[in-house]
C-alpha positions in Angstrom: 49.0 7.7 8.9 49.6 4.3 10.4 49.6 3.9 14.0 50.4 0.6 15.9 48.8 -0.6 19.2 50.3 -3.6 20.3 48.9 -5.2 23.4 48.9 -8.6 25.4 45.4 -8.3 26.2 42.2 -5.9 25.6 41.5 -3.5 28.1 39.1 -0.4 28.0 41.7 1.9 26.5 43.0 0.0 23.9 39.1 -0.8 22.9 38.3 3.4 23.1 41.3 4.1 20.8 40.0 2.0 18.3 36.7 3.3 18.8 37.9 6.4 18.1 39.9 5.9 15.1 36.5 4.2 13.7 34.4 7.6 14.5 37.4 9.6 13.1 36.8 7.3 10.0 40.2 5.4 10.1 40.3 1.8 9.2 41.2 -0.6 11.9 43.3 -4.2 11.3 43.1 -7.1 14.4 44.5 -10.4 14.3 41.9 -13.4 14.9 42.8 -17.2 15.5 43.2 -17.7 11.9 44.0 -14.3 9.9 44.0 -10.5 10.4 40.7 -8.4 9.6 40.2 -4.9 8.2 37.4 -2.6 9.8 35.8 0.3 8.8 32.5 2.3 10.2 29.9 1.5 7.4 29.0 5.2 8.7 32.0 6.9 7.3 31.8 7.2 3.6 35.5 7.6 3.7 36.8 4.9 5.0 33.8 2.7 2.7 35.5 4.1 -0.2 39.0 2.5 0.9 37.7 -1.0 0.4 36.0 0.0 -3.0 37.7 -2.0 -5.6 
């Protein structure tokens, strides 16, 4: 499932939501100044396997 969370500025609700996704083994994607970053919890084998080629 893909869920989009779009916000002009980060606040505690957005950060808590991202942490919730990570704790549930999901992957999050967020923008930086020059590109997009994928992130996952290193403690979630399910999420880590997603990055394995």
